[in-house]
N, C-alpha and C positions, 0 to 999 in steps of 0.2 A: 504493499500499499504506500503510495507516495505521501510523504510527511506534508501535513497541512495544518492550518490553525485549528485549535479546539473551538473557535468561536463560529465557525462556518461549517455548513453540511458538505459531504463529499461532492454533491452536485454543484454547490457554489464554488467549491475549491477548484473543480474543473473549469468552471466559467472564468475564475480569476486568472488561472494558468493560460487559458485561451485568449485572454485579453492582454497578456504580456508577451514580451519577445520570447519565442519558443526556445527550449534548451536544445543545444546541438548534441550530436552523437557522443561527444566526450562527457557531457553532463548526464545524459541518459544512461550511458554504461556505468558511470560512477554510482549514480543512484541506484541502479540494478544490482551492481555488486555488493553495495552496502546493505540493500535488503536480503540478499542471499546470505551474507554473513550473519545478519540478525536472525535469520531462520535457522543457522546453525548454532545460535547461541553466543555469537561473537560480537556483542554489542546490540544496541537497538536502533531501529530506523529513526527514533525521535531524537538521537544524538545529531542527526544531520539536519541542516536548515533545508526548508522546502525550497524547490527550484525557484519559485517567484522571489523569495527572500534573497537568494543567491543573485538573481537578476537585479534586485534592488542595490545589494552591495556593490555590484560591478558599476551600475550607473552612478551610484553616489560617489564612489572612489574617482571615477573619471570626471564627474562633474565638478568636484572639489578640487580637482587638480593635485591630488595626493602624490606625493613623491616617495614618502617613506611611511610604512604601515607596520603595525604590529598586531598579531593575533594570539590570543590565550585560549587554547583548547581548540585543537585542529582536527581531531578524529580522522576520518578518511579524506578530508581535504576539499569538500565542495566549497565552504565559504572562502577558504584561502584561494582556491582556483578563481572564484569570482573577483576577489580583490586584486590578485595578480594580474588578471586580465584588464582591470580598469586602470592600472598604473601605467606610466610611459615606459618605453623600452628600457630606460636606464633607472626605473624606479626599483624600490626594494620592499620585500615583505619579510619580517621576522616572525616565524611561528614557534610558539612555546607549547610543548605537550610532553606528556609522560609515556605514551605508548609507542613503542617501536613498531609493533605489529600493525596497528591502525595507520600510522603515518607512512608506512612503507606502501600501502594502497595509495595514499595521497601522492607520494612522490611519483609513482607510475603515471597517474593522471596529469600531474603538473608537467612532467616531460612530454607526455603525448599532445598536451595542449600548446607546448612551445613556450611556456613561462617558467620552466624549472630553473632558469638562470636568475629570475627575479626573487626567488624564494629561498631564504636560509631557515633550516629547521634545527632547534636546539632542544634536546631531550632532557627532561628533568623537571623537578617541581618549579612551576612557573613563577612563583614569588621569589625563589632564590635566583633564577635566571634574571628576573627584573632587577633585582637589587644589585646584580653583578654589572648591570649597564650604567654607564655615566649618567649622573642625575642632571641632565641638561636638556633643553629643548631639542627633540629629534623626531618625533613621530607626528604626522599630520592626521592620522586616523588610527584608531584601535578598535578592534572587535573582540569582546569577551564572551566566551561560550564554554564555560568550564565549571568547576565545583562552585556551586551557588554560595556556600558559606564562605568562600574565598573572595567573593566579588569586592566586598569593602576593602580588603587589603590590596587588591589589584588596583582599584581606582586610586588609592593613595600613593601607590608606587608609580602609576602612570602619570600622575599629575606633573610633577616636575620635568618629566621627559616628553611632554606634549608641547608642540609649538603654539603660538598664539592662534586662536580660533580653531584649534585641532577638535576633531569630533570623536567621541567614544560611543561605541554601541554596545549595550548590554543585553544579551539575549535571555529568554525565558524569564522575564520579569514579572509575569503574571501567574506562572506556575500552574497552568491549566485552571485558573480561576481560584486555586486555593490561597491566594493572598487574602481573600475574604474570611477565610477559615483555615488558618495554618494548621498542617497535620505533622510536619517534620521539622527538623531543626533547619534544614535548608529553606523550607517555606518561610519560617519565622526571621531567618537571616535576611531574606529579600524583603519582607515587610518592613523590617527596620531600615534596610539600606533605601527602599524606595521613598520612605518618609524623609530620611537624612538627606538625600539628593535633592528632593523638591525645596529644601530649605538651605542648600549649600551655595552660598554667593559666589563661589569660584566657578560655578558652571551655570549656563542656561540649560534647563532641563525639560525634556518632554517624554512622557511615557506613552507609546502608541500601542494600540490593539493590533499589532501586526504579528502573525504567527502565534507564539506563545507569550507575547509581550515583548517589545523592543524598546528599551530607553535609550535616547539619544542625549548626549551631553555636549555642549560646546564650551570649550575653555574660554572664559571671558578675558 
């Protein structure tokens, strides 16, 4: 089943995708392989962004003129593929993840799409990898789709490393609606973070009902 927002029906999801730029063979094959992995118990399809969200990431990266980007949580690489495709030929994307198995799939598709030279992958705990980077403005865009309890820490470590007007996108900030009645520690962590970000004067913030909730932050 193609990943989609919990807010819409399968039929409306099909309509949304039909009204967006269609995925090419690389994206279709990556989605299919990821679903096959899930059927074997190797991850879940919901770890992957929906194709229309990937198209949005690619469009936004290109429209903002992003040159350097960072992604926290790569899985099998669809979101990274989209961001890398939106970069100029001399742009760069740093991907931080802990799984060699899942990111091996990602690497194959980045190479197939001809953007492998734009992507650097670092394996290990993302917070440690971020802290190892110079604390100076570097990234024009950041996409975070990893352990939800870690989001607050990622935002703090990203902040000094963002250029002026840089955009941060935080995925899954609605938790399938459970932000209204939190059930897990990750749910509660995002409820707290959503409230904190809305009051954080360092950022201009909007939480959009896109996919499973997508929060956009602009560094003031």
